[in-house]
N, C-alpha and C positions, 0 to 999 in steps of 0.2 A: 329833831325830826325835820327833814327837808320837805319842801313843798310837794314833790312827786309821792313821797311816802304818805303824806297827808291826804292826797287825792285818792290813793289806793285804799286807805282805811275808810274814807268816806263812801266807797262804793261797796262796802260789805253789806251782806244781807243778814238781818236779824235771824238768829236761829239756824243759820246755814252750817253745813259741814265745814270743819276747819280746813279740809283739803281743797274745798270748792266754795270758797267764801263769797264769790261775786254773783252778780245776777245772771240768770240763765235765759237764753232765747225762748220766746213764746210765753213768757211769764209776765204777769202785770204787777207792778211795784209802786208804792208810794215812799216818799222820803220823810224820815222822822226829823222834825225840827225842834230844837231845844232840848233841855233836860239830859239825862244820863245817856240817852241813846241817839243823840244828836248826830245827824249825817248818815246814819244806818238806813238801809232800804228794808221795807217790809213786804213780803210777798203776799198780795191780796187776790191771787189767781183763783177764780172759783167763788169768790165771796159775792153775796147778793147785795143789792143796793142798800138794804136795811142793815146788813152786817157792817158795810163801810160807813154808813151814816152814824151807827152806834159808837164808833170809836173802839179803842182797845185798851187793855191793861196788860202791859207786857212784863213778864218775870225778868228782873234784873238785880244784880248784887251792887250795882253802881249807884243806886239811888239813895235817898234819904234814910231808908229803912234797912239797908243792907240785904243780907241773904234773906230770901223769902219775900222781899218787897216787890212791888210793881210800879212801873212808870206809866202814867195814863196819857194817852194821845187821842185827839179828836181831829176829824177831817177839817182842813181849813176851808171856810167858806169861799166859794168861788174859785178854789184851786184844788182840783181833784187829785193832783200829784203830790200833796204834802199833808202830813198829819202834824199838828202843833201839840207840843207837850202842854199838859194842863196841871200836873202835879204828880206826887208820888203817894202811894198807899201801902200800908202794911200787908 
């Protein structure tokens, strides 16, 4: 995979339609850092501050527990644009 392809993959949005996998104008995103979803964007448009602060557990087949597992991400202190991977859960 060349560098340009890698850049395109890193701009994909978690859970987005395969025909339109990239970010959309007017939406708010955070970047997922580490773990099985590293580099994907997560659309947090409309989330409350409490919802953002709570972090997320995102369904993925790529984590330690395979199908049905979830990757957990928490907001990075002092960096509102990034969520860090904290582990996988069944």
